[in-house]
C-alpha positions as CSV (number, residue, x, y, z in Angstrom):
1,M,0.0,0.0,0.0
2,S,1.4,3.4,-1.0
3,I,1.7,6.3,1.4
4,A,-1.0,8.2,-0.6
5,E,-3.4,5.3,-0.1
6,S,-2.7,4.8,3.6
7,K,-3.0,8.5,4.3
8,E,-6.1,9.1,2.2
9,N,-8.4,8.7,5.2
10,Q,-6.0,10.6,7.6
11,V,-6.6,14.2,6.5
12,P,-5.4,16.7,9.2
13,N,-7.8,19.5,10.0
14,L,-5.5,22.3,8.9
15,L,-7.9,25.0,10.0
16,A,-7.9,23.5,13.6
17,L,-4.1,23.7,13.6
18,A,-4.1,27.3,12.4
19,F,-6.8,28.3,14.9
20,G,-4.8,26.6,17.7
21,Q,-1.7,28.6,16.8
22,A,-3.8,31.8,16.7
23,L,-5.1,31.0,20.1
24,K,-1.6,30.5,21.4
25,G,-0.5,33.8,19.9
26,A,-3.5,35.5,21.7
27,R,-2.5,33.9,25.0
28,E,1.1,35.0,24.6
29,F,0.0,38.5,23.7
30,K,-2.1,38.5,26.9
31,N,1.0,37.2,28.9
32,G,-1.2,34.4,30.3
33,T,-0.1,30.9,31.1
34,A,-1.9,27.9,29.8
35,K,-3.2,27.1,33.3
36,E,-4.5,30.7,33.7
37,I,-6.3,30.6,30.4
38,A,-7.7,27.1,31.0
39,T,-9.2,28.4,34.3
40,E,-10.9,31.2,32.5
41,F,-12.3,28.7,30.0
42,S,-13.4,26.5,32.9
43,C,-11.5,23.5,31.5
44,S,-8.3,21.6,32.4
45,K,-4.9,22.7,31.3
46,S,-4.3,19.6,29.2
47,H,-7.6,20.1,27.4
48,Y,-6.7,23.7,26.6
49,L,-3.2,22.8,25.4
50,M,-4.8,20.2,23.1
51,T,-6.9,23.0,21.6
52,E,-3.8,25.1,21.0
53,S,-2.2,22.1,19.3
54,G,-5.2,21.6,17.0
55,S,-6.0,18.1,18.3
56,V,-9.2,19.3,20.0
57,V,-11.6,21.7,18.2
58,L,-13.1,24.5,20.3
59,Q,-16.9,24.2,20.1
60,P,-19.0,27.1,18.7
61,D,-21.0,27.2,22.0
62,R,-17.7,28.4,23.7
63,S,-17.6,31.5,21.5
64,L,-19.0,33.9,24.2
65,R,-16.5,32.6,26.7
66,A,-13.7,33.0,24.1
67,I,-14.4,36.7,23.4
68,Q,-14.5,37.3,27.2
69,V,-11.1,35.6,27.6
70,F,-9.7,37.3,24.5
71,P,-11.4,40.7,24.0
72,N,-9.6,41.3,20.7
73,F,-11.6,38.5,19.1
74,E,-14.8,39.5,17.3
75,F,-17.8,37.3,18.0
76,V,-19.2,36.8,14.4
77,P,-15.9,35.8,12.7
78,L,-15.0,33.6,15.6
79,V,-18.2,31.7,15.3
80,L,-17.7,31.3,11.5
81,V,-14.2,30.0,12.0
82,L,-15.2,27.5,14.6
83,V,-18.2,26.2,12.5
84,A,-16.0,25.9,9.4
85,T,-13.4,24.1,11.5
86,Q,-16.1,21.6,12.6
87,I,-17.3,21.1,9.1
88,L,-13.9,20.5,7.7
89,G,-13.1,18.1,10.5
90,K,-15.8,15.7,9.3
91,S,-14.0,15.2,5.9
92,Q,-13.0,11.6,5.5
93,S,-10.6,12.0,2.5
94,I,-8.5,14.5,0.7
95,S,-11.1,14.7,-2.0
96,E,-13.9,15.4,0.4
97,F,-11.7,18.0,2.3
98,R,-11.0,19.8,-1.0
99,A,-14.7,19.8,-2.0
100,T,-15.8,21.0,1.4
101,A,-13.3,23.9,1.4
102,Q,-14.7,24.9,-2.0
103,D,-18.3,24.8,-0.7
104,L,-17.3,26.9,2.3
105,K,-15.6,29.4,0.1
106,N,-18.8,30.0,-1.8
107,V,-20.8,30.8,1.4
108,L,-18.4,32.6,3.7
109,P,-17.5,36.3,3.7
110,P,-14.6,37.1,1.3
111,Q,-12.0,37.3,4.0
112,L,-12.7,33.7,5.3
113,G,-13.3,32.6,1.7
114,G,-9.7,33.4,1.0
115,V,-8.7,31.0,3.7
116,M,-10.8,28.3,2.2
117,E,-9.3,28.9,-1.2
118,I,-5.8,28.3,0.2
119,L,-7.0,25.1,2.0
120,R,-8.5,23.8,-1.3
121,S,-5.2,24.3,-3.1
122,V,-3.3,22.7,-0.1
123,A,-5.4,19.6,-0.6
124,D,-4.1,19.3,-4.1
125,E,-0.5,19.8,-3.0
126,W,-1.0,17.3,-0.1
127,R,-2.1,14.5,-2.5
128,S,0.7,15.3,-4.9
129,Q,3.3,15.1,-2.2
130,L,1.9,11.8,-0.8
131,E,2.0,10.3,-4.3
132,S,5.6,11.3,-4.7
133,G,6.4,9.4,-1.5
134,Y,6.9,12.4,0.8
135,D,4.9,12.5,4.0
136,P,4.1,16.3,4.5
137,D,4.1,18.0,7.9
138,P,0.7,19.7,8.4
139,R,2.1,22.2,10.8
140,E,4.8,23.2,8.3
141,I,2.2,23.7,5.7
142,V,0.1,25.8,7.9
143,R,3.0,28.1,8.6
144,E,4.3,28.3,5.0
145,K,0.9,29.3,3.7
146,G,0.5,32.0,6.3
147,L,-2.8,30.5,7.6
148,V,-2.2,31.5,11.2
149,R,-1.8,35.2,10.2
150,M,-5.0,35.0,8.1
151,I,-7.0,33.4,10.9
152,E,-5.7,36.0,13.4
153,D,-6.8,38.8,11.0
154,C,-10.2,37.2,10.6
155,L,-10.8,36.8,14.3
156,K,-10.1,40.5,14.8
157,L,-12.2,41.5,11.8
158,D,-14.9,44.1,12.1
159,L,-17.1,42.8,9.2
160,A,-18.2,46.3,8.5
161,G,-14.4,47.0,8.2
162,I,-14.8,50.8,8.5
163,S,-14.7,53.2,11.4
164,A,-17.3,56.0,11.9
165,D,-14.9,58.4,10.2
166,G,-14.5,56.2,7.1
167,D,-11.0,55.0,8.1
168,P,-10.2,51.3,7.8
169,A,-10.7,49.6,11.2
170,G,-7.1,48.5,11.3
171,S,-5.5,51.8,10.4
172,P,-4.0,54.1,13.2
173,A,-6.9,56.5,12.7
174,G,-9.5,53.7,13.0
175,I,-7.8,52.1,16.0
176,L,-7.5,55.4,17.8
177,G,-11.0,56.5,16.9
178,K,-12.4,53.3,18.4
179,E,-10.4,53.7,21.6
180,M,-11.1,57.4,22.0
181,S,-14.9,56.9,21.5
182,R,-14.9,55.2,24.9
183,L,-13.5,58.3,26.7
184,S,-15.6,61.0,28.3
185,P,-15.7,64.3,26.3
186,V,-13.3,66.0,28.8
187,L,-10.7,63.3,28.5
188,F,-11.2,63.2,24.7
189,E,-10.2,66.9,24.5
190,S,-7.1,66.3,26.6
191,V,-6.0,63.4,24.5
192,L,-6.7,65.3,21.3
193,A,-4.5,68.2,22.4
194,L,-1.7,65.9,23.5
195,T,-1.9,64.1,20.1
196,R,-1.6,67.3,18.2
197,S,1.4,68.5,20.3
198,L,3.3,65.2,19.7
199,A,2.8,65.4,15.9
200,G,5.5,68.1,15.6
201,F,8.3,66.1,17.2
202,R,11.0,64.4,15.2
203,L,11.8,61.2,17.1
204,Q,15.3,59.7,17.1
205,F,16.7,56.6,18.7
206,E,20.0,54.9,19.6
207,S,20.9,51.4,18.7
208,N,20.4,50.0,22.2
209,E,16.9,51.5,22.2
210,L,16.1,49.5,19.1
211,Y,17.2,46.4,21.0
212,Q,14.9,47.4,23.9
213,F,12.0,47.9,21.4
214,E,12.5,44.4,20.0
215,T,12.7,43.0,23.5
216,T,9.6,44.8,24.8
217,Y,7.3,44.4,21.8
218,G,8.7,41.3,20.1
219,Q,5.7,39.2,21.1
220,R,3.6,41.5,18.9
221,F,5.7,41.4,15.8
222,R,4.1,39.7,12.8
223,R,6.6,40.6,10.0
224,I,9.7,42.6,9.6
225,V,11.1,44.0,6.3
226,G,14.5,45.5,6.1
227,V,16.4,47.4,3.4
228,V,20.2,47.3,4.0
229,R,23.3,48.8,2.3
230,D,25.8,46.8,4.3
231,P,24.8,43.1,4.3
232,D,27.9,42.0,6.2
233,L,27.2,44.3,9.1
234,F,23.6,43.1,9.1
235,A,24.8,39.4,9.1
236,C,27.1,39.7,12.1
237,T,25.0,41.8,14.5
238,P,22.9,39.5,16.6
239,C,24.2,40.6,20.0
240,V,24.2,43.5,22.5
241,F,25.9,43.8,25.9
242,D,23.8,44.9,28.8
243,G,26.4,45.6,31.5
244,E,28.4,42.4,31.8
245,D,25.6,40.3,30.4
246,L,25.5,39.3,26.7
247,N,22.0,39.5,25.2
248,V,21.1,38.0,21.8
249,G,18.5,39.6,19.6
250,Y,16.2,38.0,17.1
251,K,14.2,36.2,19.8
252,F,11.0,37.2,17.9
253,L,12.0,34.6,15.2
254,H,10.9,31.8,17.5
255,R,7.4,33.1,18.3
256,P,4.6,31.2,16.5
257,S,2.8,34.5,15.8
258,F,5.9,35.8,13.9
259,E,5.7,35.0,10.2
260,S,8.4,36.5,8.1
261,F,11.6,38.5,8.0
262,V,12.4,39.9,4.5
263,V,15.6,41.8,3.8
264,L,16.2,43.7,0.6
265,M,19.9,44.1,-0.1
266,V,21.6,46.8,-2.1
267,N,24.6,44.5,-2.7
268,G,26.2,41.3,-1.6
269,E,25.2,37.6,-2.2
270,P,22.0,36.7,-0.3
271,A,23.0,33.1,0.1
272,E,26.3,33.9,1.7
273,V,24.8,36.6,4.0
274,L,22.0,34.3,5.1
275,E,24.5,31.5,5.9
276,A,26.7,33.9,7.9
277,L,23.7,35.3,9.8
278,I,22.5,31.9,10.9
279,Q,26.0,30.7,11.8
280,N,26.5,33.9,13.9
281,L,23.2,33.4,15.6
282,R,24.2,29.8,16.4
283,T,27.5,31.0,17.8
284,A,25.8,33.7,19.9
285,F,23.2,31.3,21.4
286,N,26.0,28.8,22.2
287,L,27.9,31.5,24.1
288,K,25.0,31.5,26.6
289,R,23.8,28.0,25.9
290,S,22.0,27.5,29.3
291,Q,20.2,30.8,28.8
292,Y,19.3,30.4,25.1
293,L,18.9,26.6,24.9
294,T,15.3,26.8,23.5
295,E,16.3,29.5,20.9
296,L,19.3,27.3,19.9
297,E,17.1,24.2,19.4
298,L,14.5,26.2,17.4
299,L,17.0,28.1,15.3
300,E,17.0,25.8,12.3
301,S,13.2,25.7,11.9
302,S,12.7,29.4,12.9
303,A,15.3,30.6,10.3
304,T,13.0,29.4,7.5
305,K,11.1,32.7,8.2
306,I,14.0,34.7,6.8
307,T,14.2,35.7,3.1
308,L,17.0,37.7,1.6
309,I,16.5,39.4,-1.8
310,R,19.0,41.4,-4.1
311,P,17.9,42.9,-7.4
312,N,20.2,42.4,-10.3
313,Y,19.5,45.2,-12.7
314,D,21.9,44.0,-15.4
315,S,20.3,40.6,-15.7
316,G,16.8,41.8,-15.1
317,S,16.3,39.4,-12.2
318,C,16.4,39.1,-8.4
319,T,18.5,36.7,-6.3
320,I,16.3,35.2,-3.6
321,A,17.8,33.1,-0.7
322,Q,15.9,31.3,2.1
323,W,16.7,28.7,4.7
324,Q,14.8,25.5,3.9
325,R,14.6,21.9,5.0
326,S,15.4,19.3,2.4
327,P,12.7,16.6,2.1
328,K,15.3,14.1,1.1
329,T,17.9,14.5,3.9
330,D,15.6,16.3,6.4
331,R,18.5,18.7,7.0
332,Y,18.3,22.5,6.7
333,R,20.3,24.5,4.1
334,V,20.4,27.7,2.2
335,V,18.3,27.6,-1.0
336,A,18.9,30.3,-3.6
337,K,17.4,31.0,-7.0
338,E,17.3,33.7,-9.7
339,Q,13.8,35.0,-10.5
340,K,13.2,37.1,-13.6
341,M,11.6,40.5,-13.0
342,G,10.0,42.0,-16.1
343,K,9.7,45.5,-14.8
344,I,13.0,45.7,-12.9
345,A,14.0,48.9,-14.9
346,E,11.1,50.7,-13.1
347,F,12.9,50.0,-9.8
348,K,16.3,51.2,-10.7
349,H,16.1,54.0,-8.2
350,F,14.2,52.0,-5.7
351,F,17.0,52.0,-3.0
352,E,17.6,55.8,-3.4
353,R,13.9,56.5,-2.8
354,V,13.5,54.1,0.1
355,L,16.8,55.1,1.9
356,T,16.7,58.9,1.4
357,A,15.4,61.2,4.1
358,K,11.8,62.4,3.6
359,A,11.4,65.3,1.1
360,G,11.3,68.6,2.8
361,A,13.5,67.5,5.7
362,D,17.2,67.1,5.0
363,N,17.5,65.7,1.5
364,S,21.3,65.2,1.9
365,R,20.8,62.6,4.5
366,L,20.9,59.0,3.4
367,F,19.8,56.1,5.6
368,Q,22.0,53.1,5.8
369,H,19.3,50.7,6.9
370,L,15.5,50.8,7.1
371,W,13.5,48.4,9.3
372,I,9.7,48.2,9.2
373,Y,8.0,46.2,11.9
374,Q,4.5,45.1,11.2
375,M,2.6,44.5,14.4
376,V,-0.3,42.3,15.2
377,G,-3.3,44.4,14.3
378,G,-1.6,45.9,11.2
379,N,0.3,48.9,12.7
380,Q,3.7,49.5,11.0
381,I,6.6,51.0,12.8
382,A,9.7,52.1,10.9
383,F,13.3,52.8,12.1
384,A,16.0,54.2,9.8
385,D,19.6,54.6,10.8
386,A,22.6,56.4,9.3
387,V,25.4,54.1,10.4
388,S,28.4,54.3,8.1
389,G,28.7,50.5,7.8
390,K,32.5,50.7,8.4
391,L,34.2,49.1,11.3
392,P,37.9,49.6,12.0
393,G,40.5,47.0,11.2
394,D,40.0,43.6,9.5
395,D,36.7,43.5,7.5
396,S,36.3,39.8,7.8
397,L,33.0,38.5,9.2
398,T,34.9,36.7,12.0
399,E,36.7,39.8,13.1
400,R,33.6,42.0,12.9
401,F,31.6,39.5,15.0
402,A,34.4,39.2,17.5
403,R,34.4,43.0,18.0
404,L,30.6,43.0,18.4
405,I,30.8,40.4,21.1
406,E,33.3,42.7,22.9
407,G,30.7,45.4,22.9
408,D,31.6,47.6,19.9
409,G,27.9,48.0,18.9
410,S,25.5,46.3,16.6
411,R,22.2,46.6,14.8
412,T,20.4,45.9,18.0
413,G,22.6,47.6,20.6
414,G,25.9,48.6,22.0
415,G,25.6,52.4,21.4
416,G,26.7,52.0,17.8
417,Y,24.5,54.7,16.0
418,R,21.6,57.0,16.0
419,G,18.6,56.9,13.7
420,D,15.1,58.2,13.0
421,L,11.7,56.9,14.0
422,L,9.6,57.6,11.0
423,D,6.1,59.0,11.2
424,H,3.0,57.1,9.9
425,S,2.8,58.7,6.4
426,D,6.5,58.3,5.8
427,T,6.4,54.7,6.9
428,E,3.4,54.0,4.7
429,E,5.1,55.6,1.7
430,R,8.2,53.5,2.0
431,A,6.2,50.3,2.7
432,K,4.2,50.9,-0.6
433,L,7.5,51.2,-2.5
434,I,8.7,47.9,-0.9
435,D,5.4,46.2,-1.6
436,G,5.6,47.3,-5.2
437,L,9.0,45.6,-5.7
438,L,8.0,42.5,-3.8
439,G,4.8,42.4,-5.8
440,E,6.8,42.1,-9.0
441,L,8.3,38.9,-7.6
442,G,4.9,37.5,-6.6
443,L,5.6,38.3,-3.0
444,S,4.2,40.9,-0.6
445,L,5.0,42.7,2.6
446,M,1.5,41.4,3.6
447,A,2.3,37.7,2.9
448,E,5.1,35.3,3.8
449,P,7.5,34.6,0.9
450,T,8.6,31.1,-0.1
451,V,11.3,29.9,-2.4
452,S,10.2,27.0,-4.6
């Protein structure tokens, strides 16, 4: 009997897996333990953990309790997700799963319909992989397809989608409007005056403050996109000294709610830079193995969320590198490819536009790196720094990393540089430019890239 035949009646409920991860992300955001959340649900800790793992489906009659435990969840989309999960769970074969997903797509709102379309296509891929003798990992598929992020978005979805002022519900104006509507008129006027006074400030930061930002808000990161001039400096900057203690950044990579880290490079070879970054992270975690044992064990799988891209204008293509697991050897390695880009000429001045200070400010200022953090809920926060990218002495990766370990500074700390915290409109403008380039590659800032 072939694997495909033996697995035909063992279809995993991918929607239950995705919802479980979304539930886990909501718990982590709330800083609650499994035992605490289980108590709020009036169930045992083991039963709740089985729900997070996707082996137990939360029943629709628990929806009211769920929105009380997680106030960010909206009632109607939660009920729809739970009902759809139950219906899909009754599928007895891949063919039935595919047909059920198609039927659900036809009756659900467009946002959830998009999830069903992905599940329908996954069913085809699932059968194809089984027939080729490969036993796919359902959790890996859920992550690769971005299903957790889609479910998280659906659970927070206001089906009207628009605030009273006509702003999208997930935009800063929509979020602020919803929160301020709960204030008394006196407090509303006070907050409004404070908001207007803050708008005139140009905010700056130091590198150690960026590390603190990542440490404090890392659990709310969904995606990060970077634009870098010096890929070597980026590759060997995973550490920061806090007094006598070595702290390693990039801990957000290991969170289930974090989906992708995309870096656009002005120059350099993406495959070499990615290899160096992962090796340096491995070295850094090993330096404090007892403190970072979990991060070290998860590094190989978590690094699959990183994608490095460099446009090649002469050849009309982009080099894309990603860390992937080989289905044959089950070992991880860098996978790189060249992808043609028909409209690459339109992006010849892409880096100048993205890395130049905002028009009307100081046009002579050029940013060295730009980091855009997309948070759970859709808010985007951008940091731009003007580090020279030059370190004294030997320029080898080994020497640079050694000096960083000694506390000479890094992307995430050590007093290495100053930078700007961009305002919302400036952030949005640069994010659109980045999305335009990624869109030409069939990728998006709003979706997790994969290398086929």
